[in-house]
C-alpha positions as a Python dict, from the first residue, in 0.01 Angstrom:
ca = {
    (1, 'M'): (0, 0, 0),
    (2, 'K'): (-224, 284, -74),
    (3, 'S'): (-125, 517, -346),
    (4, 'A'): (-73, 896, -256),
    (5, 'P'): (-373, 1120, -289),
    (6, 'A'): (-471, 1345, -566),
    (7, 'L'): (-568, 1708, -546),
    (8, 'V'): (-851, 1807, -776),
    (9, 'W'): (-862, 2172, -841),
    (10, 'F'): (-1203, 2350, -875),
    (11, 'R'): (-1216, 2676, -1050),
    (12, 'Q'): (-1478, 2759, -1330),
    (13, 'D'): (-1597, 2406, -1300),
    (14, 'L'): (-1810, 2397, -987),
    (15, 'R'): (-1994, 2075, -1081),
    (16, 'L'): (-1940, 1729, -997),
    (17, 'S'): (-2138, 1574, -1325),
    (18, 'D'): (-1951, 1568, -1654),
    (19, 'N'): (-1618, 1706, -1487),
    (20, 'P'): (-1336, 1556, -1681),
    (21, 'A'): (-1074, 1662, -1415),
    (22, 'L'): (-1263, 1504, -1146),
    (23, 'A'): (-1336, 1184, -1344),
    (24, 'A'): (-964, 1133, -1413),
    (25, 'A'): (-881, 1174, -1090),
    (26, 'V'): (-1155, 916, -969),
    (27, 'E'): (-1036, 677, -1226),
    (28, 'R'): (-657, 704, -1081),
    (29, 'G'): (-807, 511, -789),
    (30, 'S'): (-641, 685, -494),
    (31, 'S'): (-818, 917, -254),
    (32, 'L'): (-916, 1280, -369),
    (33, 'I'): (-888, 1606, -194),
    (34, 'P'): (-1119, 1868, -386),
    (35, 'V'): (-945, 2213, -363),
    (36, 'F'): (-1057, 2571, -422),
    (37, 'I'): (-810, 2858, -398),
    (38, 'W'): (-929, 3208, -381),
    (39, 'A'): (-659, 3438, -533),
    (40, 'P'): (-841, 3716, -691),
    (41, 'E'): (-501, 3941, -720),
    (42, 'E'): (-382, 3673, -981),
    (43, 'E'): (-676, 3782, -1198),
    (44, 'G'): (-492, 4090, -1365),
    (45, 'S'): (-724, 4369, -1412),
    (46, 'W'): (-1018, 4152, -1402),
    (47, 'R'): (-1087, 4062, -1035),
    (48, 'A'): (-1434, 3912, -995),
    (49, 'G'): (-1683, 4212, -972),
    (50, 'A'): (-1923, 4227, -685),
    (51, 'A'): (-2212, 4034, -833),
    (52, 'S'): (-1986, 3760, -946),
    (53, 'E'): (-1810, 3739, -605),
    (54, 'W'): (-2164, 3692, -437),
    (55, 'W'): (-2259, 3409, -697),
    (56, 'L'): (-1911, 3248, -633),
    (57, 'G'): (-1984, 3224, -257),
    (58, 'R'): (-2310, 3068, -311),
    (59, 'S'): (-2203, 2821, -570),
    (60, 'L'): (-1895, 2700, -353),
    (61, 'A'): (-2125, 2635, -72),
    (62, 'A'): (-2351, 2434, -315),
    (63, 'L'): (-2040, 2254, -409),
    (64, 'N'): (-1896, 2166, -75),
    (65, 'A'): (-2276, 2034, 5),
    (66, 'E'): (-2285, 1797, -294),
    (67, 'L'): (-1921, 1659, -207),
    (68, 'E'): (-2014, 1610, 166),
    (69, 'K'): (-2315, 1389, 41),
    (70, 'R'): (-2047, 1198, -106),
    (71, 'G'): (-1833, 1135, 193),
    (72, 'S'): (-1590, 1433, 63),
    (73, 'R'): (-1532, 1802, 134),
    (74, 'L'): (-1378, 2132, -22),
    (75, 'I'): (-1098, 2232, 101),
    (76, 'I'): (-1045, 2650, 67),
    (77, 'R'): (-717, 2822, 74),
    (78, 'R'): (-617, 3181, 11),
    (79, 'G'): (-347, 3232, -267),
    (80, 'P'): (-98, 3299, -407),
    (81, 'T'): (-195, 2992, -594),
    (82, 'G'): (164, 2842, -649),
    (83, 'R'): (226, 2852, -266),
    (84, 'A'): (-126, 2722, -181),
    (85, 'L'): (-89, 2411, -397),
    (86, 'N'): (266, 2354, -275),
    (87, 'D'): (159, 2361, 61),
    (88, 'L'): (-145, 2133, 23),
    (89, 'L'): (79, 1886, -193),
    (90, 'A'): (328, 1883, 117),
    (91, 'E'): (57, 1859, 393),
    (92, 'S'): (-148, 1583, 206),
    (93, 'G'): (120, 1381, 50),
    (94, 'A'): (-53, 1403, -256),
    (95, 'S'): (158, 1321, -582),
    (96, 'A'): (-98, 1437, -849),
    (97, 'L'): (-308, 1747, -945),
    (98, 'F'): (-611, 1750, -1176),
    (99, 'W'): (-785, 2073, -1311),
    (100, 'N'): (-981, 2201, -1615),
    (101, 'R'): (-844, 2474, -1819),
    (102, 'R'): (-940, 2819, -1816),
    (103, 'Y'): (-881, 3041, -2119),
    (104, 'E'): (-850, 3412, -1973),
    (105, 'P'): (-511, 3539, -2044),
    (106, 'A'): (-383, 3567, -1673),
    (107, 'G'): (-517, 3233, -1625),
    (108, 'V'): (-353, 3077, -1924),
    (109, 'A'): (-11, 3242, -1815),
    (110, 'R'): (-49, 3124, -1438),
    (111, 'D'): (-151, 2772, -1543),
    (112, 'R'): (127, 2725, -1785),
    (113, 'E'): (382, 2823, -1523),
    (114, 'L'): (234, 2586, -1260),
    (115, 'K'): (232, 2305, -1469),
    (116, 'S'): (582, 2359, -1551),
    (117, 'K'): (704, 2405, -1204),
    (118, 'L'): (502, 2126, -1046),
    (119, 'R'): (602, 1854, -1305),
    (120, 'E'): (982, 1953, -1294),
    (121, 'S'): (931, 1877, -902),
    (122, 'G'): (791, 1550, -978),
    (123, 'I'): (412, 1600, -951),
    (124, 'T'): (165, 1441, -1189),
    (125, 'V'): (-32, 1742, -1356),
    (126, 'E'): (-300, 1694, -1603),
    (127, 'S'): (-543, 1946, -1746),
    (128, 'F'): (-866, 1900, -1929),
    (129, 'N'): (-1127, 2085, -2136),
    (130, 'G'): (-1418, 2110, -1910),
    (131, 'N'): (-1560, 2439, -2007),
    (132, 'L'): (-1581, 2456, -2395),
    (133, 'L'): (-1729, 2240, -2668),
    (134, 'F'): (-1401, 2284, -2862),
    (135, 'E'): (-1049, 2415, -2737),
    (136, 'P'): (-970, 2755, -2899),
    (137, 'W'): (-674, 2632, -3072),
    (138, 'M'): (-849, 2325, -3250),
    (139, 'I'): (-1058, 2531, -3464),
    (140, 'R'): (-848, 2716, -3768),
    (141, 'N'): (-938, 2831, -4104),
    (142, 'A'): (-799, 2694, -4430),
    (143, 'K'): (-471, 2882, -4369),
    (144, 'G'): (-422, 2737, -4001),
    (145, 'Q'): (-516, 3099, -3879),
    (146, 'P'): (-780, 3175, -3603),
    (147, 'F'): (-1126, 3276, -3747),
    (148, 'R'): (-1249, 3623, -3714),
    (149, 'V'): (-1581, 3553, -3889),
    (150, 'F'): (-1867, 3379, -3674),
    (151, 'T'): (-2049, 3204, -3965),
    (152, 'A'): (-1714, 3045, -4104),
    (153, 'F'): (-1620, 2939, -3728),
    (154, 'R'): (-1944, 2785, -3659),
    (155, 'R'): (-1912, 2580, -3984),
    (156, 'A'): (-1589, 2473, -3897),
    (157, 'C'): (-1698, 2347, -3553),
    (158, 'L'): (-1978, 2170, -3702),
    (159, 'N'): (-1734, 1969, -3914),
    (160, 'N'): (-1563, 1843, -3585),
    (161, 'S'): (-1694, 1595, -3355),
    (162, 'L'): (-1771, 1685, -2987),
    (163, 'A'): (-1600, 1503, -2713),
    (164, 'P'): (-1804, 1228, -2534),
    (165, 'P'): (-1951, 1321, -2205),
    (166, 'S'): (-1718, 1217, -1913),
    (167, 'K'): (-1863, 967, -1663),
    (168, 'D'): (-2075, 1057, -1387),
    (169, 'P'): (-1913, 1097, -1039),
    (170, 'P'): (-1972, 790, -814),
    (171, 'R'): (-2200, 835, -529),
    (172, 'K'): (-1917, 803, -300),
    (173, 'L'): (-1592, 971, -338),
    (174, 'P'): (-1253, 838, -185),
    (175, 'S'): (-1144, 1048, 89),
    (176, 'P'): (-783, 1078, 254),
    (177, 'E'): (-706, 952, 612),
    (178, 'S'): (-706, 1293, 724),
    (179, 'W'): (-805, 1644, 580),
    (180, 'P'): (-604, 1938, 515),
    (181, 'Q'): (-703, 2262, 719),
    (182, 'S'): (-963, 2458, 511),
    (183, 'L'): (-1130, 2805, 533),
    (184, 'E'): (-1503, 2862, 539),
    (185, 'V'): (-1666, 3009, 256),
    (186, 'A'): (-1776, 3278, 476),
    (187, 'E'): (-1408, 3380, 544),
    (188, 'L'): (-1319, 3466, 193),
    (189, 'G'): (-1591, 3780, 233),
    (190, 'L'): (-1761, 3729, -87),
    (191, 'E'): (-2106, 3857, 51),
    (192, 'P'): (-2160, 4225, 41),
    (193, 'A'): (-2074, 4420, 363),
    (194, 'I'): (-2401, 4622, 275),
    (195, 'D'): (-2678, 4389, 179),
    (196, 'W'): (-2785, 4485, -167),
    (197, 'A'): (-2816, 4138, -307),
    (198, 'R'): (-3174, 4077, -211),
    (199, 'G'): (-3282, 4088, -578),
    (200, 'L'): (-3007, 3833, -669),
    (201, 'R'): (-3118, 3597, -403),
    (202, 'E'): (-3479, 3603, -522),
    (203, 'T'): (-3389, 3567, -883),
    (204, 'W'): (-3114, 3318, -871),
    (205, 'Q'): (-3014, 2962, -749),
    (206, 'P'): (-2651, 2931, -770),
    (207, 'G'): (-2485, 2585, -794),
    (208, 'E'): (-2519, 2264, -1008),
    (209, 'S'): (-2865, 2190, -887),
    (210, 'G'): (-2980, 2544, -981),
    (211, 'A'): (-2815, 2493, -1326),
    (212, 'R'): (-3018, 2164, -1372),
    (213, 'S'): (-3337, 2331, -1293),
    (214, 'Q'): (-3308, 2617, -1513),
    (215, 'L'): (-3227, 2397, -1803),
    (216, 'K'): (-3534, 2188, -1703),
    (217, 'R'): (-3743, 2499, -1709),
    (218, 'F'): (-3600, 2610, -2053),
    (219, 'Q'): (-3662, 2263, -2209),
    (220, 'N'): (-4020, 2255, -2097),
    (221, 'E'): (-4139, 2605, -2111),
    (222, 'A'): (-3925, 2810, -2339),
    (223, 'I'): (-3742, 2646, -2601),
    (224, 'Q'): (-4019, 2567, -2841),
    (225, 'E'): (-4110, 2943, -2877),
    (226, 'Y'): (-3734, 3036, -2852),
    (227, 'R'): (-3695, 3204, -3195),
    (228, 'L'): (-3954, 3457, -3107),
    (229, 'G'): (-3931, 3466, -2730),
    (230, 'R'): (-3578, 3527, -2684),
    (231, 'D'): (-3621, 3900, -2808),
    (232, 'K'): (-3917, 3960, -2570),
    (233, 'P'): (-3770, 4087, -2254),
    (234, 'G'): (-4091, 4090, -2085),
    (235, 'I'): (-4111, 3720, -2082),
    (236, 'A'): (-3895, 3407, -1959),
    (237, 'G'): (-3797, 3307, -2317),
    (238, 'T'): (-3402, 3244, -2294),
    (239, 'S'): (-3235, 2985, -2114),
    (240, 'R'): (-3115, 3220, -1870),
    (241, 'L'): (-2813, 2958, -1811),
    (242, 'S'): (-2530, 3214, -1872),
    (243, 'P'): (-2421, 3250, -1515),
    (244, 'H'): (-2427, 2876, -1452),
    (245, 'L'): (-2206, 2833, -1774),
    (246, 'H'): (-1960, 3083, -1670),
    (247, 'F'): (-1919, 2932, -1315),
    (248, 'G'): (-1921, 2591, -1479),
    (249, 'E'): (-2238, 2457, -1288),
    (250, 'I'): (-2297, 2305, -1606),
    (251, 'N'): (-2077, 2279, -1924),
    (252, 'P'): (-2181, 2358, -2271),
    (253, 'G'): (-2170, 2005, -2363),
    (254, 'Q'): (-2426, 1899, -2146),
    (255, 'V'): (-2670, 2191, -2284),
    (256, 'W'): (-2595, 2094, -2634),
    (257, 'R'): (-2686, 1740, -2579),
    (258, 'A'): (-2981, 1836, -2390),
    (259, 'V'): (-3129, 2030, -2670),
    (260, 'L'): (-3019, 1819, -2928),
    (261, 'G'): (-3220, 1533, -2745),
    (262, 'I'): (-3557, 1748, -2780),
    (263, 'M'): (-3521, 1855, -3140),
    (264, 'N'): (-3859, 1761, -3295),
    (265, 'G'): (-3927, 1641, -3642),
    (266, 'D'): (-4144, 1970, -3684),
    (267, 'A'): (-4003, 2259, -3858),
    (268, 'I'): (-4103, 2501, -3570),
    (269, 'G'): (-3913, 2280, -3297),
    (270, 'H'): (-3589, 2201, -3497),
    (271, 'A'): (-3538, 2577, -3582),
    (272, 'A'): (-3595, 2693, -3249),
    (273, 'C'): (-3362, 2455, -3119),
    (274, 'E'): (-3096, 2559, -3416),
    (275, 'A'): (-3151, 2920, -3307),
    (276, 'Y'): (-3032, 2845, -2944),
    (277, 'L'): (-2751, 2594, -3051),
    (278, 'R'): (-2628, 2906, -3242),
    (279, 'Q'): (-2608, 3121, -2922),
    (280, 'I'): (-2393, 2824, -2776),
    (281, 'G'): (-2190, 2848, -3081),
    (282, 'W'): (-2140, 3254, -3028),
    (283, 'R'): (-2002, 3170, -2663),
    (284, 'E'): (-1744, 2928, -2830),
    (285, 'F'): (-1637, 3198, -3069),
    (286, 'A'): (-1598, 3448, -2789),
    (287, 'H'): (-1338, 3231, -2605),
    (288, 'H'): (-1171, 3175, -2951),
    (289, 'L'): (-1126, 3534, -3005),
    (290, 'L'): (-1023, 3613, -2652),
    (291, 'F'): (-765, 3325, -2643),
    (292, 'H'): (-615, 3417, -2973),
    (293, 'H'): (-638, 3827, -2892),
    (294, 'P'): (-563, 3849, -2534),
    (295, 'E'): (-539, 4205, -2566),
    (296, 'S'): (-926, 4228, -2663),
    (297, 'P'): (-1064, 4330, -2324),
    (298, 'V'): (-883, 4661, -2354),
    (299, 'Q'): (-788, 4685, -2709),
    (300, 'A'): (-1033, 4709, -3020),
    (301, 'L'): (-949, 4435, -3252),
    (302, 'R'): (-1015, 4693, -3547),
    (303, 'P'): (-720, 4926, -3514),
    (304, 'E'): (-891, 5226, -3668),
    (305, 'F'): (-1105, 5260, -3357),
    (306, 'A'): (-786, 5404, -3176),
    (307, 'A'): (-877, 5718, -3341),
    (308, 'F'): (-1228, 5719, -3216),
    (309, 'P'): (-1323, 6033, -3060),
    (310, 'W'): (-1489, 5903, -2737),
    (311, 'K'): (-1624, 6166, -2484),
    (312, 'T'): (-1549, 6178, -2116),
    (313, 'D'): (-1879, 6255, -1947),
    (314, 'P'): (-1923, 6135, -1582),
    (315, 'A'): (-2277, 6258, -1535),
    (316, 'T'): (-2429, 6098, -1852),
    (317, 'L'): (-2244, 5777, -1775),
    (318, 'R'): (-2355, 5776, -1411),
    (319, 'A'): (-2740, 5837, -1546),
    (320, 'W'): (-2700, 5545, -1770),
    (321, 'T'): (-2569, 5328, -1478),
    (322, 'R'): (-2845, 5417, -1240),
    (323, 'G'): (-3098, 5380, -1528),
    (324, 'K'): (-3225, 5740, -1550),
    (325, 'T'): (-3138, 5841, -1901),
    (326, 'G'): (-3513, 5933, -1979),
    (327, 'Y'): (-3557, 5652, -2237),
    (328, 'P'): (-3769, 5369, -2055),
    (329, 'L'): (-3621, 5078, -2223),
    (330, 'V'): (-3272, 5153, -2150),
    (331, 'D'): (-3345, 5271, -1799),
    (332, 'A'): (-3560, 4929, -1721),
    (333, 'G'): (-3230, 4726, -1850),
    (334, 'M'): (-3015, 4910, -1632),
    (335, 'R'): (-3248, 4895, -1345),
    (336, 'E'): (-3312, 4500, -1399),
    (337, 'L'): (-2913, 4464, -1420),
    (338, 'W'): (-2878, 4647, -1087),
    (339, 'Q'): (-3132, 4447, -900),
    (340, 'T'): (-3086, 4104, -1036),
    (341, 'G'): (-2740, 4091, -1178),
    (342, 'W'): (-2870, 4003, -1519),
    (343, 'M'): (-3026, 4152, -1825),
    (344, 'H'): (-3216, 4025, -2113),
    (345, 'N'): (-2974, 4008, -2428),
    (346, 'R'): (-3197, 4231, -2665),
    (347, 'V'): (-3175, 4497, -2387),
    (348, 'R'): (-2819, 4440, -2353),
    (349, 'M'): (-2764, 4535, -2699),
    (350, 'V'): (-3015, 4835, -2661),
    (351, 'V'): (-2837, 4983, -2381),
    (352, 'A'): (-2482, 4918, -2503),
    (353, 'S'): (-2574, 5101, -2837),
    (354, 'F'): (-2714, 5369, -2639),
    (355, 'L'): (-2386, 5431, -2431),
    (356, 'V'): (-2152, 5413, -2725),
    (357, 'K'): (-2369, 5583, -3014),
    (358, 'D'): (-2630, 5820, -2847),
    (359, 'L'): (-2365, 5911, -2552),
    (360, 'L'): (-2032, 5866, -2743),
    (361, 'I'): (-1901, 5694, -2434),
    (362, 'D'): (-1614, 5446, -2459),
    (363, 'W'): (-1707, 5083, -2493),
    (364, 'R'): (-1471, 4993, -2227),
    (365, 'E'): (-1640, 5202, -1960),
    (366, 'G'): (-1973, 4996, -2034),
    (367, 'A'): (-1782, 4665, -2034),
    (368, 'A'): (-1632, 4758, -1706),
    (369, 'W'): (-1984, 4849, -1543),
    (370, 'F'): (-2108, 4515, -1681),
    (371, 'W'): (-1815, 4324, -1533),
    (372, 'D'): (-1918, 4472, -1185),
    (373, 'T'): (-2288, 4403, -1186),
    (374, 'L'): (-2358, 4088, -1405),
    (375, 'V'): (-2375, 3761, -1233),
    (376, 'D'): (-2258, 3606, -1560),
    (377, 'A'): (-1959, 3853, -1603),
    (378, 'D'): (-1728, 3634, -1839),
    (379, 'L'): (-1426, 3798, -1982),
    (380, 'A'): (-1482, 3654, -2335),
    (381, 'N'): (-1853, 3710, -2356),
    (382, 'N'): (-1842, 4067, -2225),
    (383, 'T'): (-1562, 4172, -2451),
    (384, 'L'): (-1728, 4018, -2750),
    (385, 'G'): (-2046, 4174, -2673),
    (386, 'W'): (-1924, 4520, -2619),
    (387, 'Q'): (-1701, 4519, -2942),
    (388, 'W'): (-1971, 4382, -3127),
    (389, 'V'): (-2219, 4664, -3053),
    (390, 'A'): (-1933, 4925, -3071),
    (391, 'G'): (-1833, 4788, -3427),
    (392, 'C'): (-1480, 4756, -3343),
    (393, 'G'): (-1455, 4402, -3292),
    (394, 'A'): (-1416, 4064, -3513),
    (395, 'D'): (-1750, 4000, -3723),
    (396, 'A'): (-1906, 4309, -3551),
    (397, 'S'): (-2227, 4507, -3607),
    (398, 'P'): (-2135, 4810, -3815),
    (399, 'Y'): (-2104, 5114, -3591),
    (400, 'F'): (-2339, 5314, -3808),
    (401, 'R'): (-2607, 5049, -3716),
    (402, 'I'): (-2750, 5261, -3415),
    (403, 'F'): (-3045, 5100, -3215),
    (404, 'N'): (-3342, 5342, -3166),
    (405, 'P'): (-3457, 5281, -2798),
    (406, 'V'): (-3825, 5383, -2869),
    (407, 'I'): (-3871, 5144, -3177),
    (408, 'Q'): (-3688, 4877, -2984),
    (409, 'G'): (-3910, 4945, -2696),
    (410, 'E'): (-4228, 4943, -2917),
    (411, 'K'): (-4128, 4639, -3128),
    (412, 'F'): (-4000, 4408, -2821),
    (413, 'D'): (-4207, 4520, -2554),
    (414, 'P'): (-4514, 4647, -2711),
    (415, 'A'): (-4763, 4578, -2409),
    (416, 'G'): (-4493, 4750, -2185),
    (417, 'G'): (-4474, 4450, -1929),
    (418, 'Y'): (-4112, 4479, -1889),
    (419, 'V'): (-4090, 4856, -1871),
    (420, 'R'): (-4365, 4872, -1632),
    (421, 'R'): (-4194, 4618, -1381),
    (422, 'W'): (-3855, 4815, -1377),
    (423, 'V'): (-3981, 5165, -1426),
    (424, 'P'): (-4273, 5158, -1229),
    (425, 'E'): (-4325, 5547, -1200),
    (426, 'L'): (-4434, 5500, -1565),
    (427, 'A'): (-4672, 5230, -1513),
    (428, 'G'): (-4970, 5405, -1555),
    (429, 'L'): (-4901, 5551, -1893),
    (430, 'P'): (-5105, 5392, -2190),
    (431, 'D'): (-4909, 5171, -2429),
    (432, 'E'): (-4904, 5438, -2695),
    (433, 'W'): (-4686, 5666, -2471),
    (434, 'L'): (-4483, 5429, -2257),
    (435, 'H'): (-4175, 5408, -2456),
    (436, 'K'): (-4172, 5801, -2545),
    (437, 'P'): (-4336, 5962, -2221),
    (438, 'W'): (-4185, 6304, -2343),
    (439, 'K'): (-4422, 6327, -2620),
    (440, 'A'): (-4748, 6222, -2421),
    (441, 'P'): (-5000, 6515, -2382),
    (442, 'E'): (-4984, 6680, -2035),
    (443, 'S'): (-5324, 6559, -1954),
    (444, 'I'): (-5220, 6197, -2032),
    (445, 'L'): (-4885, 6235, -1786),
    (446, 'G'): (-5123, 6385, -1539),
    (447, 'E'): (-5352, 6107, -1506),
    (448, 'A'): (-5052, 5868, -1487),
    (449, 'G'): (-4902, 6069, -1223),
    (450, 'V'): (-4586, 6136, -1439),
    (451, 'D'): (-4413, 6473, -1382),
    (452, 'L'): (-4110, 6453, -1634),
    (453, 'G'): (-3812, 6603, -1470),
    (454, 'R'): (-3905, 6527, -1142),
    (455, 'T'): (-4078, 6179, -1102),
    (456, 'Y'): (-3908, 6031, -1429),
    (457, 'P'): (-3630, 6228, -1609),
    (458, 'L'): (-3641, 6393, -1952),
    (459, 'P'): (-3410, 6224, -2202),
    (460, 'I'): (-3055, 6322, -2166),
    (461, 'V'): (-3020, 6338, -2536),
    (462, 'D'): (-3218, 6368, -2842),
    (463, 'H'): (-3189, 6023, -3015),
    (464, 'D'): (-3208, 6164, -3368),
    (465, 'E'): (-2939, 6462, -3284),
    (466, 'A'): (-2742, 6179, -3097),
    (467, 'R'): (-2742, 5961, -3408),
    (468, 'E'): (-2611, 6242, -3642),
    (469, 'R'): (-2334, 6313, -3387),
    (470, 'A'): (-2241, 5942, -3391),
    (471, 'L'): (-2224, 5916, -3761),
    (472, 'A'): (-2021, 6241, -3787),
    (473, 'A'): (-1797, 6089, -3491),
    (474, 'L'): (-1721, 5764, -3722),
    (475, 'K'): (-1665, 5997, -4028),
    (476, 'S'): (-1412, 6191, -3792),
    (477, 'M'): (-1233, 5842, -3695),
    (478, 'Q'): (-1222, 5712, -4068),
    (479, 'R'): (-1053, 6047, -4167),
    (480, 'S'): (-798, 6028, -3895),
    (481, 'W'): (-730, 5689, -3962),
    (482, 'N'): (-683, 5745, -4323),
    (483, 'S'): (-447, 6025, -4270),
    (484, 'L'): (-259, 5827, -4040),
    (485, 'R'): (-220, 5512, -4277),
    (486, 'R'): (-123, 5782, -4543),
    (487, 'G'): (150, 5925, -4313),
    (488, 'L'): (275, 5571, -4237),
    (489, 'S'): (282, 5475, -4583),
    (490, 'G'): (480, 5783, -4693),
    (491, 'S'): (708, 5720, -4394),
    (492, 'M'): (793, 5360, -4497),
    (493, 'S'): (826, 5468, -4884),
    (494, 'S'): (1080, 5730, -4796),
    (495, 'E'): (1305, 5521, -4595),
}
């Protein structure tokens, strides 16, 4: 007698290799029904942005193609998730459900409720860690508390052993006698109604195969020079694996083992690999913080920042989003983001600093824009990055550290290849003036065909003056916070 089928619920683990939930379901020995449920309304305030939806559609199609090669297929349904899973369990006669865990607040609450209800109804439910090196609750400090400092967190991680990789999937997956009905990927409406995704298509290959290709490129071409190359936006000096990691087309364990496998005995190779593995550690730290501080996407971890005097300025915010600030490195980054759905990490720090310090606009405005436009939009990493730059998060850069976009451009894009690619109206300027065109002589501007204020904007703020305003705002926040604390202390002592 054949055992009842099992459902394997895919979410942010859109791969077949090193997939613990899939491996466990295969080991069970019954037929498998791979499932994806589209329920964006269950993501709370963090429904996937437009760029992420584009990527998701392509990744689901790639996953289904890989399943079909193995005699299987992906069953797609719309939410609500609980109803969709119950319908599939009833239609297929499945008695077990396997999934890899998610760690965003809305997902944690939903999964906990689903697991409880399904088990009460007699369904076998098992969940696994398929997306992190360590579960967020595994790593604790000496007092048993979550970490708030990265260095200590990383040290604790290195004292724990990585889980062994799960088995590769079989060449053929056992299929049920009949398949439940399924939507087509196109029916989910993930492609933009107006085609703005040409740059994304030219830049990325979503799916597990694309992830493997990107990792191979990084191993063969970039990792030896990673320590220096990672800060140069004009070259492909980083792994560019972030969207593949977010969608689970590759997991961090696979990346970690691949990098360990190429560590050389020479100091340069070893140091380069260590520098990259440190970035994987920051990804773990981001998820650790989000899990233990679920309010952090909308609330600063440092409470004094509730008193920060942020400005509301739609015009300057729009200039920033459109790459029209008059600062070439900032504008290049924002245009790269708009066209490709991605931005070099060094430039992310510069554009974020410009928004929250030069323009004094709330970091949450920037996080929301990144969320909608990044193909690697990840709630944990996006939150950590923005709170880090704004100085309001755990182990954050201090607010008074203010990036100078001119100096950053001259240091990390000295030959101007990055700016010239994304801000072509400045391409004719000599390197000397490329990152500060407003200081160039009129004759140089004329020869380059640059008419400031018409073909390229003048700076929307003076950086030196903006820096002084930012520091004054910081002092204002500190005064307000100290006054509030004194008031609270006096109120408590008088009771």
